[in-house]
N, C-alpha and C positions, 0 to 999 in steps of 0.2 A: 709457838714454834718458830725458829727461824731458819729461813732457807739459805744455802750457801750463796754466796755471791756468784759462783758459776752459773747456778741454775736460774737465777734472777737474769742473768746476762742473756742467756739462750731463750727465755720466755718472752721477753720484751719484743723481739722482732716478730713473733709468731701472734701475739697479741695486737701489735699493730697492724699486721697484714689481715687479720680478722675484721677489725674496726674498719679498715679501708674498704674491705670487700662489702661490708654491711652498708657503708656509706654511698657506693656506687651503684646500689641497687636502687631500681626505679619501682615507684609503686605500680600495680598492676593495673591496666586499664579499667575503667569502669565499664560495667556490663551495660550493652546497648538496651536501650529502653523500648525498641521496637516501635518507636514514633512513628506515625502515619506520615506519608509523603504530603508535602504542602507544596503546591505550585506557586513558584515565586511572582507569576505574572498576573496583571489585572485580568480579572474574569470578563470575558467577552472578546478579548484580544485574540489576534491570530497567534500570538506568542504563547499565550496561555493554552490554546487549543493543541498546539504542535508539542508542548511540555509536558500535556497530560501522558499519564502511565499507559494509557490504553492506545495512545497514537503510535504508529499509523495504522493499527489493525482495527480500529474503531469502524464502525459502520456510519458513525454520525457523520454529517456534512456541515462545514462551516461557511457562513456568508458573510462578506462585509456589504451590508445592504447599500450604503451610499455608492460604494465603488460599482456594485453590481447594477444598481439602476442607471449608471451612466455608461455602462458597458454595451457596446453595440457592435453589429458586423463590421464597422469600419475601424474600430480601435482593439479588437479581442485578438487573442490567441491562446493556444491550449498547450500545456506542458504535462507530460505524462512521465511518471516516476515510477519505472519498472521495479526498483528495489523495494520501494515503499508500498507499491501498489496503490498509488493516490493520483489522482487527476487535478491540474488547477487550470481553473479558467482565469486568464489572465487579462489586465487592461493596462498596457504598458509594463512597468515594472510592479504593478500593485495586484496582490490576489484578490480577485472577486469572489471565487468560491474553490473550496477544496472537498473533493468529494472521493470515496472509495471507487477502485476500478479492478479489473479481473483480466490479467493479460494471458497470452499463450503459455500453455503448459510444457513440459519436458518433450522435445520431438516436434512441436508445433509453436516454438517461442516466437513472440512478437518481435520483429526486426527493429532494433533502435535505429534512429535517423531522424532527418529533418524532412518533413513532409508538407504538402499543402491539401486541402480538402478538395477532392476531384469530383465527388458526386453527393448530392443530398437527397434522401427520399424518406418520407414519413412511413412508408409501408414497404418492408423489403424481406425477402426469404431468401435464405441459402440455397443455391442450387447445387450444393455438394454435401453438407452436413444436415441431418434431421432425423426423422422416425420412419421406419418402414412397417407397414401393415399388410396383413394377409387380406384374402378375399372376403373374410368374414369380419373385416374391419378391426381386428385384433392387433395391438402394437407388438410386433416381433422381434423388433430391434429399435430401442429408443435412441442409441447413439451410432446412427449409421452414417458411413461415408459411401455415398453413391458410386464412387469410383473403385471401389472394392467389394462392396456388398450387394446382394443380387435381390432384387424384388420378386417375391413368389407370384406365380401366375394368378392373376386377377386382382392382385394386390397394389399398393401404391407408394409412393415415397412423398412426404411432407417435408418440405425445407424448413429448417429452424427459423422462427422469426426473428428479425434483426431491425426492429422498428427504431425509427429516428436514425437512420443509417446515415453515416458520414465516412465516405470511402477516402482511404489514405494511399492505397496502391492499387494498380491495375490487376494485381494478382489476388485480389480478395480480402486485403486486410482493411478494416474499418473501425469505427468508433460508433457504439449502438447501444440499445438497451437489450439486457439479458441477464440471467442469474450471475450475481456478484459472491463469488468466494474470496475469502481474505488470504488467497494464495493463487498462483497462475494455474488457470484451470480451462482456458478457451482453446479454440483451433487457431489461434494467432491472431484473433481480434482483439480489440479492447472493449470489453463489457463495461456497462454502468448500469446504475439503478434507474428506474423510470423518472423519478422526480428531478434528479440534478440534470439526467441527459435531456430531458425537453427543454430544460433552461438553458443548457450550453447549445442546443441545436438552434433555440431562438436568438442566441447572441453571436452566431458566426455565419459565415457564406463560402461559396465556392471560392478557392483561393486562400482562405484563412490558414495561417501557418499552425502547423503542430509539431512541437518536438518531443520525440519519443527517446528518453534516456534511462 
C-alpha cells in the first residue's frame, strides 16, 4: 500500500522529533548501593579521628602521645569549642589531646572569650549549686540553687563537687570534673570527664590561656 506523498512529508518531521527526544534522554542514575562510609585518613591520625561519623558527639578522647609527653605548663593552652562541645589541650599549634566537654545550658550559657586560669584546686565544691537534704538525710532537691531554694529546718546543703577546678572568671565559671552530656547541660562551667581533666590539670598552671569560642 502506498502513502500519498503529502502524508509522507507530514510524517517525517514527527518521526525526526521523536528520534531527537529519545536521543536526548539520559539513562537513569544507578541506584545507590548503600556502601558504608570509609574514612579516607590513616587510622590513628587526628584527621582520621575528626573525620569519623561519630565526631564530635563521641565520648572518645584522642591523644597525640609524643606531643602530650612534651606538653607542660610552660607551653600549653586550652581551646574550648562550644559548638562541637569539645576541648583541646594544645602545645603551640599542635593538638595534644581532644576530649568531650559539656558547657552551660540555656539560661546559664558559658560566656565565650579569652581567659587565663585564675585558681586551681584539686578539691572544690560549689557554694551555689548542689543538693538539699532534710533533717532525716533524705535528698529533697537534687539540683538546688542555694540562692533560690530553701534548706528545711535541720537539713543541709551539699555543694556539687567540682574536683580539679580551674577557675576562669571571678563570678564562678571554671573547668572541672563533672558529668558530661553530649549537649550543653551545666550551670555555665565547662565540665569534663575525670581521666582527661586530670591530665589537663597536670599540664597547665595559673595564668595558662584558655580560649572559649
